[in-house]
N, C-alpha and C positions, 0 to 999 in steps of 0.2 A: 829461693829467697822468700822469707816470710813477708806477708802483706799486712797493712793496717786498714781496717774497715770501719766506716762510719755508717750507722743506721739512723734514719730520721723517722720517728713514729713509734709510740709505745702502746698501741692498742693490741687487739687480739692477734693480728698478723705480725706486728712488731715483736711480740713475745715469742712467737714461733721462729721467726727469722733469726732473732738474737740467739736463742737456745741452740738452733741447728748450726749456725755459724760458729758459735763458741765451742762446739765439739770438733771443729776442723782445725786442730792444732798443727796439722801438716801444712796448712795454708796461711793461717793468720797468727800474728804475734800479739796483737791487741785490737780490741774493738771499742768504739765509743757509741753509746746509745743516747740519743738526744730527742727531746720532745718539749712541748710547752710546759708539761707537768713533770718535773724531775722526780717526784716521789714514785711515779709509775715506772720510770726507768730504773730507779734504785731497787724496786721490788723484783723486776725481771732480772737485773744483774745479779742479785743475791742468789738466784736459783740457777744461774748459768755457769758454764765452765767446760773444759779447763782453761780455755783462752780467757785472759783477764778482760773484764768489761768495765770501762769507765762510763760515767753518766754526766749529762749536762742538760741545762734548760736552754731552749732556743725557740724563737718565733720563726717558723718556716716560711712565713710570708715576707720576712725581712731579709733581703739579699745581703745587705751589709753585715747583719748579725751572723748569717750563715757563713759568709766568707771569713769573718773573724774566727769563728769556731773551727772551720776547716783548716785555716792556716795555723791555728794553735795545735791541732791534733795531727795534721799532715797525713790524712788517709790516702791510700792508693785508689780506692773506689768507695762509692757511696750507694747504699740501698735506700730508696725513698718509699716508705710505707706510710707516709702522711696522707693528707687529703688530696684528691685529684686537683683541687684548685691550686695546690702548692707545687705542682710539677714544674711549671715554668720558672718560678724564682729559684727552685733548687737546681734546675738545669743551668740557669744563669750563673749560680754560685760555683757549680762544677766547672764550667768553662773558664771562669775567672781564676780558679785555683788549680786547674789542670788535673781534675779527678774524674775517673770513669763513673758512669751513672747507670743505675738499674731502677725500674719502677714496676708496679703491678697493675696499674690502671691508667688510661689515657686522661689527658688534661680536659677539664671542663670549666668554663667560667662560673664564678660563684653566683652570678645573678641570672643565669640562663641555663636550663637543663639541656645542654647540647653536647652530644658525644661524637667527637671526630678527632682524627689524628693530625689534621692539617697544621695545628699550632706547633706540635712537636716535630713533625716531619720538616717543618721550615727551619729547624736547627741543624739539619744534616750537614750542610757545607761548613758551618762553624765548628762542629765536632770533628769533621773530617780534617779540616785545616789544622786543628789542634792535636790531631793524632789520638783523639779520645773516643772511646766506645760508649754510646748511649743505647741501652737495651730496654725496649719498651714492652710493657705488659708481661712481665715474667711472674705471673700468678698461675692459677689453673685455667680459668676462662675469663679473660685471655691468658695465654701462656702455654700450659700443657696442651690445651686443645689445638693451638697453632702447631706445636711440635708433633702431636699425633697426626695432624693433617699432612705435614711435611714428611713424616716417617712413612705413611701409607703411599704418598706420591713417589717416594724414593724406592720403596721395596715391593709394593703390591699393585700399583696402578700405573699404566702408561699415560692415561688421561683421567683426570678427576672431573666428573660431570655434576654430581649432586652431593651436597654436604648438609647434614643436619647435626648440629651440636646440641646434645641433650643433657640436661642438668637436673638431677633429682636429689632433694634432701628428704630422706624418709625418716629423719630423726625426730625425737620428741624431747623438748626441753622443759615441759611442764608449765610453761607460761601461757597465758591466754592470748597474748600478742607480743611478739618480739622479733627483731630482725637479726639475721645471723652475721651481718657485718654492719659497718657504720649506718645507722638508721637514715641519716640525711641522704647519703649516697644511694642506699638501697631503694628508698621510696621515690626519690627523683627518677631513678632508672625505670621502675616498673609502672609509674604513672604517666610516662611519656608515650606518644604514638609508637607503634611497632613498625619495623622495617625489615624487609628481606630482599635478597638479590635474585632476580629472575630474568634471564635472556638479555643481559646487558644493561639492566636498569633497576633502580630501587623501587619497590612497591611499598606503599604506606598502609598501615592499618590503625584503627582506633586502639587505645590501650587495652590489652588483654582481650581483644576482640576474637582472636582465633585460638582455639585450643583443640587438642587431640589427645588420645590415650597413647602413651608410650610404654612399652614393656621393658623395664630396667632389670639388669641382671641381678639375680638373688633378692630382688625387691618385688617385682611384679608390675602390673600395669598401673600407671599413675596419670591423672589428668595433667597435661603440660601445656603451657601458654607461650605463644609466639611473642618474643621481644626483639628489639634491636640490641645487639651487643657488639662492642668495638672490634673484636677479632674478625667479624665478618668483613669489615672495611678493608683490612690489610690482606686477608686471605683471598678475596676476589681480585685484588690488585696483583698479588704475586702468583696466583694460579689462574691465569686468564681462561683456561678451558672450563672453569666452573659455569654451569648453566643455571644452577639455583643453589643458594646458600641460606639456611635459616638457623635460628637459635631458639631453643625451647627450654622452659624452666617450670618446675612444679610449684604449685601453691595449694595449700589446703583451702577448703571452702571457708573455714573459720578465719583464716588469714585474710582472704579476699573480702569477707563480710566486714571485718574490722577496718580494712583499708577503705572500703566504700563509705563507711560511716565517717571516717576521718576526713576523706575527701569532701563529703557532702557538707561538713561543717567548716571547711576551709583550713583544716590543720595541716594539710600536705602542701600548702601553697608556699612558694618561695618569693612571692611579692611582699615586700616589707609593709608592716602596719605600725601605727604609732600606739604604743601601750605605756600609759603613765609617763608620757614625754620621751620615751625611748623607742627608737626604731628597731623592730625585730622581725625576722622571718618566722611565720608560724611553724614551719617545718623544723627550724632550729630549736624552737621551744619544745616541740614534740620529741625531738632527739634527747633533750635533757631529762624528760620524764620517763622515757622507755628504758627497759633493762639494758645494761651495758653488754654488748656482744661478748666481750672478753670474759664476762662472769657467768656465761651460760654453760660452760663445759662440764662442771663437776657432776651434774645430774642428767646429762644428755645421753639418751639411748638411741640405738638405731645406727644407720649409716647413710652416707651419700653415694651417689653413682653419677659420674660425669664422663661423657665420651663423645666420640665423633662417629656418626653413621655415614658411610661414604659409598658411592656407586660410580663406576666408571668403566674403563676399558683396559684389559691386560691381554697382550698377544692377540688382539683383534676380537676378543670375546668379552662380554659384559661380566663384571665382577663386583661383588659387594665386600665391604671391609668395615668392621666395627672395632674400634680401639677404645678401651674404657678403663677406669679405675673405680673401685669401690673403697671407701674409707670409713672406718668405724669411729663413731664419736668417742666411746669409752677408751679405745686404743690410742686415739689422738690425745686424750686427756692424760692417760698414763705416761705418755712420752713427753708432753710439753705443758700440761695443764691448760690445754686449749680444746675447744670444740672443733669438729672436723672441717667446718667451712673456713675457719682461720688457718687450720693446719694445711689444707689443700692449697691455700694461697701462699702461705709462708715458706713451705718446703721448696716449691719451684723457684722462689726468689733467691733462696740460699744456693740453689744449684746454678742458676744463671750467673750469680756473682762469682761462684767458684770457678766456672768455666772462663770467665773474663780474667780472674786473678791468675789462672794457670796459663793464660795466653791462647787457650783453645778456641774461644769465641771472641777474639779481639781484633777489631779493625775500625779505623776511624770513620765516624759517621753515626747516624741515628738509624737503628735497625729494629725490625719486628722479629719475633722468635723464629718464624718459619724461614727466615733468610740465612740461618746458620745450619750446619750439618746437624740433623736431629739425633744421630746415633749416640754421641757422648752424653747428651741429656737423658735419653731413654735408658742408658746403662746405669745412670746414677739414681733414677727415681726409686727403684725397689729398695735399694740399700738405705735410702733416707726416709722410707716409710710409706711410699706410694707405689705399690705393685700395680702392674697393668696387664691386660689380656687383649688378644687379638682374635676376632672371629672372622674368617674369610669364607664367603659363600655358605654361611650358616654353620660352619664347623670350626671348632677351636683350633687355631693354627699355632698359637704361642701363649704361654703363661709366663709373663715376665716378672714373676715373684722370686 
């Protein structure tokens, strides 16, 4: 039976999600793409197909407006690729209208850079009672990294002890300073104190205080900085044998220099200031003048590499396991007119939604990616543009391309 899908958000990731889902004519009969700016939706819809894509304007902060639009279109499920601030109103609208829910990033309040799942996990009983599935963090990191971890735990490790999620963008977009996804969210994330899990408790660090060189496949060694990332919170909860879990991301020295200058002059602050009688957040103003991430793809060169480096026990012996994907910026652009960072987030969202639509990953409640069987997801990744490889004890064990 064909399904109806609604997508909220028409940025770089929304573009990828829409185009990937619009090619799933074995699943969907019609798609609606909605955002605050309808013209962005119209442009994406004109390039998508064969599944018809309708468009609409909606304020995702307004539960009433969302409910009205959902009741008009009557989707079976909804993919939220709007801002993380809007997760809760969209979840409220899905509960009110009886629609399954998928997102790519956890909720955070607009006035405080605080990343945790508690707000969304609190919806579990309501989604369960309604018989609705809410799938959290179906991007790459979080998302695919959660599935990589679950896949290793299922097939290669009896106990997972150490986890390092490593994220490298070795691409070049030719801009002096630009963020690869929403600047407001990106800068809030990396200017906050770092955190990692060790021996049953969270350890805090100053922002970008800890860095190390990581050797990324077919890219080479890159300086990588320790951050807190939301998938760490759910993974240490659902894999209690983990002794240490960390997240690392690469930044060029040029990027860090620009960021430090912007911080020093107050442009990364989320504390409102009064400007000509109007209250604004400096970071929101900065977002408005920086390049739009969805427009970086055309001249982007190089590739990304994101994966999970794991160590644990198998059959009583220590074992290492590294599962990763490398994604080419030019190939992502040829497929969807997107750069690889948007592509690696959008493709997994389309897979998570597909598995819910098919009933493969469907059960009432609020769930993280690692709580479902990883095998169906891993099987779909290569065919939708994200091949993966596994290295076990230093030797290539599988090339999932």
